[in-house]
C-alpha positions in Angstrom: 20.5 23.6 -15.8 18.9 21.8 -18.8 15.3 20.6 -18.5 14.6 17.2 -19.9 11.1 16.4 -21.2 9.0 13.3 -20.7 5.5 12.5 -21.6 4.8 11.3 -18.0 6.9 11.9 -14.9 6.0 9.9 -11.7 7.2 10.7 -8.2 7.3 7.7 -6.0 8.0 4.0 -6.8 5.7 2.2 -4.5 3.2 -0.1 -6.2 1.1 2.9 -7.3 4.0 4.5 -9.0 5.3 1.2 -10.5 1.9 0.2 -11.9 1.3 3.7 -13.3 4.7 3.7 -14.9 4.3 0.3 -16.5 0.9 1.2 -17.9 1.9 4.6 -19.2 5.0 3.1 -20.9 3.0 0.2 -22.4 0.7 2.7 -24.0 3.6 4.5 -25.7 4.4 7.3 -23.2 8.0 8.3 -22.6 8.0 7.7 -18.9 10.2 8.7 -16.0 9.9 7.3 -12.5 11.7 9.1 -9.6 12.1 7.4 -6.2 13.8 8.8 -3.1 14.6 5.3 -1.8 16.8 2.5 -3.3 14.2 0.1 -4.6 10.7 -0.1 -6.2 7.7 -1.6 -4.5 7.3 0.7 -1.5 5.4 -0.9 1.4 5.6 -4.3 -0.3 9.4 -4.2 -0.4 11.1 -1.5 1.6 8.2 -1.7 4.1 8.1 -5.6 4.2 4.3 -5.6 4.3 3.9 -9.4 4.0 0.6 -9.7 2.0 -1.2 -8.5 -1.0 -4.2 -7.7 1.3 -7.1 -9.8 0.0 -7.8 -9.6 -3.7 -11.4 -10.1 -2.8 -13.9 -11.5 -0.3 -15.7 -13.0 -3.3 -15.1 -16.5 -4.6 -12.8 -15.1 -7.3 -10.6 -12.0 -7.5 -12.3 -8.8 -8.6 -9.1 -6.8 -9.2 -7.9 -6.3 -12.8 -5.3 -7.7 -15.1 -2.1 -5.8 -14.1 -2.5 -7.0 -10.5 -3.2 -10.5 -11.7 -0.1 -10.4 -13.9 2.1 -9.1 -11.1 0.8 -11.8 -8.8 1.2 -14.7 -11.2 4.7 -13.6 -12.2 5.7 -13.4 -8.5 4.2 -16.9 -7.9 6.3 -18.1 -10.9 9.4 -16.7 -9.3 8.6 -18.4 -6.0 7.8 -15.2 -4.2 4.0 -15.6 -3.6 1.2 -18.1 -3.3 -2.4 -18.3 -4.6 -4.1 -17.6 -1.3 -6.5 -14.7 -0.9 -4.1 -13.0 1.4 -1.2 -13.9 -0.9 2.3 -13.6 0.7 5.0 -11.3 -0.7 8.7 -12.0 -0.8 10.2 -8.5 -0.7 13.4 -9.3 -2.6 11.7 -11.1 -5.4 9.1 -8.4 -5.6 11.8 -5.8 -6.0 13.3 -7.8 -8.8 9.9 -8.3 -10.5 9.1 -4.5 -10.4 12.5 -3.7 -11.9 12.0 -6.3 -14.6 8.5 -5.3 -15.6 9.5 -1.6 -15.8 12.6 -2.4 -17.9 10.4 -4.5 -20.3 8.0 -1.6 -20.6 10.8 0.9 -21.3 10.4 3.0 -18.1 13.4 5.2 -17.1 13.9 4.9 -13.4 16.0 7.1 -11.1 16.5 5.8 -7.5 18.0 7.8 -4.6 16.5 11.0 -6.1 14.5 13.5 -4.1 11.9 16.0 -5.2 13.0 19.5 -4.4 10.9 22.1 -6.2 7.8 22.4 -8.3 7.2 25.1 -11.0 3.5 25.7 -11.6 1.8 28.2 -14.0 -1.9 28.5 -13.6 -3.5 25.1 -14.0 -0.3 23.3 -15.1 2.8 22.0 -13.5 5.6 23.1 -15.9 8.5 21.3 -14.4 10.0 19.8 -11.2 13.5 19.9 -9.8 15.1 16.9 -8.2 18.4 16.1 -6.5 20.4 12.9 -6.6 23.8 12.2 -5.0 25.7 14.3 -7.5 23.6 17.1 -9.0 20.3 18.8 -9.4 18.1 18.0 -12.4 15.0 19.5 -13.9 12.2 17.7 -15.8 9.2 18.9 -17.7 6.3 16.6 -18.7 2.9 16.6 -20.3 1.6 14.9 -17.1 2.9 14.5 -13.6 1.8 11.8 -11.2 2.1 11.9 -7.4 2.6 8.4 -6.2 4.5 9.4 -3.0 1.8 8.1 -0.6 2.0 11.4 1.3 0.7 13.7 -1.5 4.2 15.4 -1.4 4.1 16.6 -5.0 0.4 17.7 -4.7 1.2 19.5 -1.4 4.2 21.3 -2.9 2.1 22.3 -5.9 -0.5 24.0 -3.7 -3.3 21.4 -3.8 -5.4 21.4 -0.6 -4.9 18.3 1.6 -6.2 16.8 4.8 -4.1 14.9 7.3 -5.5 12.4 9.7 -8.7 13.1 11.6 -10.2 16.6 12.5 -7.5 16.9 15.2 -4.7 15.8 12.8 -4.4 12.5 14.6 -3.3 9.6 12.4 -4.0 5.9 12.8 -1.2 3.8 14.2 1.8 2.9 12.1 3.7 -0.4 12.3 7.0 -2.0 11.4 7.1 -5.3 9.6 9.8 -7.9 9.9 11.0 -11.2 8.6 12.4 -14.0 10.8 14.0 -17.2 9.8 14.9 -20.4 11.6 11.3 -21.2 12.5 10.4 -24.9 13.0 6.8 -25.1 11.9 6.5 -28.8 12.8 6.7 -27.8 16.4 3.6 -25.5 16.2 0.2 -27.1 16.8 -0.6 -28.6 13.4 -4.0 -27.3 12.3 -5.5 -26.9 8.8 -5.6 -23.1 9.4 -1.8 -23.0 9.9 -1.3 -24.2 6.3 -3.3 -21.3 4.9 -2.1 -17.7 4.4 -3.2 -14.9 6.7 -6.9 -14.1 7.3 -8.3 -12.0 10.0 -9.2 -15.2 11.9 -6.1 -17.1 11.0 -4.5 -19.5 13.5 -1.1 -18.0 13.5 -2.1 -14.4 13.7 -4.5 -15.0 16.6 -1.9 -17.2 18.4 0.7 -14.4 18.1 -1.8 -11.9 19.4 -2.3 -14.2 22.4 1.4 -14.3 23.0 1.6 -10.5 23.0 -1.1 -10.3 25.6 0.3 -13.1 27.8 3.8 -11.6 27.8 2.6 -8.1 28.4 0.6 -9.4 31.4 3.6 -11.3 32.7 5.9 -8.3 32.3 8.2 -9.8 29.7 6.9 -7.2 27.2 5.8 -3.8 28.2 3.4 -1.6 26.2 3.6 2.2 26.5 1.5 5.2 25.5 3.4 5.3 22.2 4.0 1.6 21.4 1.9 -1.5 21.6 3.1 -5.0 21.0 0.5 -6.1 18.4 0.2 -8.4 15.4 -1.7 -7.0 12.5 -1.0 -10.1 10.4 1.4 -13.0 10.2 2.2 -15.9 8.0 4.7 -18.7 8.0 6.4 -20.4 5.0 6.0 -24.0 6.0 8.8 -25.3 3.8 11.4 -22.6 4.5 10.6 -21.8 8.1 10.3 -18.1 7.4 7.9 -15.9 9.4 6.6 -12.7 7.9 4.9 -10.3 10.3 3.1 -7.0 10.3 4.1 -5.9 13.8 3.4 -3.3 16.5 1.5 -0.1 16.7 3.1 3.3 17.1 0.6 5.9 18.5 0.6 9.7 18.4 3.0 10.2 15.6 2.9 12.5 12.6 3.8 10.4 9.6 4.7 13.5 7.6 7.4 14.4 10.1 10.9 13.2 9.3 12.0 13.2 13.0 9.0 11.0 13.9 9.6 8.6 11.1 13.3 8.3 12.0 12.3 7.6 15.6 9.8 4.9 14.6 12.4 3.1 12.4 15.0 3.1 15.2 12.6 2.1 18.0 10.9 -0.3 15.7 14.1 -2.3 15.1 14.6 -2.5 18.9 11.0 -3.8 19.4 11.4 -6.4 16.7 14.6 -7.8 18.4 12.9 -7.7 21.8 9.8 -9.6 20.5 11.8 -12.2 18.6 13.9 -12.8 21.7 10.7 -13.3 23.7 9.4 -15.8 21.2 12.8 -17.7 21.4 12.4 -18.0 25.2 8.8 -19.1 25.2 7.9 -20.9 22.0 9.7 -24.1 21.1 9.1 -23.6 17.3 10.9 -20.2 17.6 13.8 -21.3 19.7 16.3 -20.9 16.8 14.7 -17.9 15.2 16.8 -15.0 13.9 15.7 -11.6 12.6 16.3 -11.8 8.9 15.1 -8.3 7.9 13.6 -5.1 9.3 12.1 -2.4 7.1 13.7 0.7 5.7 10.2 2.2 5.5 7.7 2.2 8.4 4.2 0.9 7.6 2.4 4.2 7.3 -1.4 3.8 7.1 -2.3 7.4 7.0 -0.8 10.8 6.3 -1.9 13.5 3.8 -4.7 12.9 1.3 -5.8 15.4 -1.3 -9.2 17.1 -1.5 -9.8 16.3 -5.2 -12.5 16.5 -7.9 -14.5 13.9 -6.0 -14.2 12.8 -2.4 -15.1 9.1 -1.9 -17.0 8.9 1.4 -17.7 6.0 3.7 -21.1 5.4 2.2 -19.4 4.1 -0.9 -18.4 1.0 1.1 -21.6 0.5 3.1 -23.9 1.1 0.2 -21.9 -0.5 -2.6 -21.9 2.8 -4.6 -21.0 2.8 -8.3 -19.9 5.8 -10.4 -19.9 6.8 -14.0 -16.1 7.1 -14.0 -15.3 3.9 -12.2 -12.0 2.4 -13.3 -12.0 -0.6 -10.9 -14.1 -2.3 -8.3 -13.2 -3.4 -4.8 -14.6 -4.9 -1.6 -11.8 -4.4 0.9 -13.3 -3.0 4.1 -12.9 0.3 6.0 -9.7 -0.6 7.9 -8.9 2.0 10.5 -6.3 1.1 13.1 -6.6 2.7 16.5 -5.4 6.2 17.3 -4.3 5.4 20.8 -3.4 2.5 23.0 -6.5 3.1 25.0 -8.7 2.8 21.9 -6.9 -0.4 20.9 -7.5 -1.9 24.3 -11.2 -1.1 23.9 -11.3 -3.0 20.6 -10.3 -0.3 18.2 -8.5 -2.6 15.9 -11.3 -5.2 15.6 -12.7 -6.2 12.3 -16.4 -6.4 13.1 -19.0 -8.8 11.7 -20.7 -5.8 10.0 -17.6 -4.9 8.2 -16.9 -8.4 7.1 -20.5 -9.1 6.0 -20.5 -5.9 3.9 -17.2 -6.9 2.2 -18.6 -10.4 1.5 -21.9 -9.3 0.1 -21.2 -6.0 -1.6 -18.6 -4.2 -3.7 -18.0 -0.5 -4.5 -16.6 1.4 -7.5 -13.3 3.2 -7.5 -13.9 6.4 -9.5 -11.2 8.0 -11.6 -12.0 11.5 -10.3 -10.6 10.7 -6.8 -7.2 10.8 -8.5 -7.6 14.3 -10.0 -7.4 17.8 -8.5 -9.6 20.8 -8.9 -6.6 23.1 -9.4 -4.1 21.5 -11.7 -5.1 19.6 -14.9 -1.9 17.7 -15.6 -1.5 16.2 -12.2 -2.8 12.8 -11.1 -2.6 11.2 -7.7 -2.5 7.5 -6.9 -2.3 5.4 -3.8 -2.6 6.3 -0.1 -3.1 10.0 -0.9 -6.2 10.0 -3.2 -9.3 12.1 -2.5 -11.3 10.1 0.1 -12.6 10.2 3.6 -10.4 8.7 6.3 -12.5 5.5 6.3 -12.5 5.0 2.5 -8.8 5.7 2.4 -8.5 2.9 4.9 -10.1 0.7 2.3 -8.4 2.0 -0.8 -4.8 2.1 0.5 -4.0 -1.7 0.1 -1.8 -2.9 -2.7 -4.2 -4.7 -5.1 -6.5 -1.7 -5.2 -3.6 0.8 -5.6 -2.2 -1.3 -8.5 -5.6 -1.2 -10.2 -5.7 2.6 -9.8 -2.2 2.8 -11.2 -3.1 0.8 -14.2 -5.9 3.3 -15.0 -4.0 6.4 -14.2 -1.0 5.4 -16.3 -3.2 4.5 -19.2 -5.0 7.9 -18.9 -1.7 9.8 -18.6 -0.5 8.2 -21.9 -3.8 8.9 -23.7 -4.5 12.5 -22.7 -2.6 15.8 -22.2 -3.7 16.9 -19.7 -4.7 13.8 -17.9 -7.8 15.5 -16.4 -9.3 15.7 -19.9 -9.2 12.0 -20.6 -12.2 10.5 -22.3 -13.7 8.3 -19.6 -15.6 5.9 -21.8 -12.5 5.4 -24.0 -10.4 4.8 -20.9 -12.9 2.3 -19.5 -13.1 0.5 -22.9 -9.3 0.1 -23.0 -9.1 -1.1 -19.4 -11.8 -3.7 -20.1 -9.9 -4.9 -23.2 -6.8 -5.3 -21.0 -8.7 -7.4 -18.4 -9.8 -4.8 -15.9 -12.9 -5.7 -13.9 -15.6 -3.0 -13.6 -18.6 -5.1 -12.5 -19.3 -8.3 -10.6 -22.3 -10.5 -10.8 -21.2 -13.6 -8.9 -22.6 -15.2 -5.8 -21.2 -14.0 -2.5 -19.0 -16.4 -0.7 -20.5 -18.0 2.4 -18.6 -17.1 5.6 
């Protein structure tokens, strides 16, 4: 079996992998992106997550240029809007990711699964993958784990943590898209015309529906599933509802059997919920399920124990670091572990969390994407080195894309990536429109 060589090989084509690939290729690296699924975009496409969770709680965005470019190009395609919680059209987002990677010169292999890792000392030498017809081998100067589950890092022997101290993981969800909605039959309020916020009219209304129908017996929660709305928005012109829906409790999101069950059961619950809306809400009378996800909305699985572990104090204290490659203000967002915790208010966004997001920001250090054991391995996205709480803040798409921009640039600049010159990297990122500081006035809430 011949081994093909690339400068940078990335496993996983979620937004972290896509942004890393685009940045590496734009900086001249021969780049290969490998994805087990059939499309790019991860949670934003296959997972149908309906929002770029807020760019900022400040008066203006504090995420960097690549995220802004992606967002603006998606708006131009008709697939997003300019709200803080900007909506995402999954099909147009797939198209855009493919287009931007093609423009940059990234080689992409879909429907291809990581099988083996060959490591010698502090370097990954090569990986083996399998597609529908054959097994292939690739070597690279740098490898990037963008799987969301630290799959490459775990197979390489990097230490990881999973969930809390008892290996419990916060609830996962399934997202869906419904069409045939008649927005004019909903109560017309200014809030309805805005995209999602944690106090948005539509999200809160749908949460009330869940509670009312559970109380009446039309819907039934169980120990493993709760009818819950994490966020919802409606396209007023097209009558399309996008919804982050349900909570699955007590599952291991690294277990293939558990993930398969969630997808099967999730589709049933979506149909059950939409049928209930059709019976009870005039605006939903003609609703149809337009799409259910091919990936469950996983909020937590494995995370590496890397060169630096970003702890919760980074959020509360607005910590900065010498190797920051982005800044952010998204809050510690931990969904409940159990139905009982959710009933006690375990999914609530508190005033303290919101006030901290509004009035402070924290740095995202490059070292959370590096390991102590392997020098030519970088990690991006939901599996970086952080506490559970900070991972709950860092896992959202705008921050992940900012991390990907930095990691892709570093992987193109330095072999191995762990030896990148941080001041040089920061200088390049700033020249490209990244944001590493903020001196504006906090927005009033």
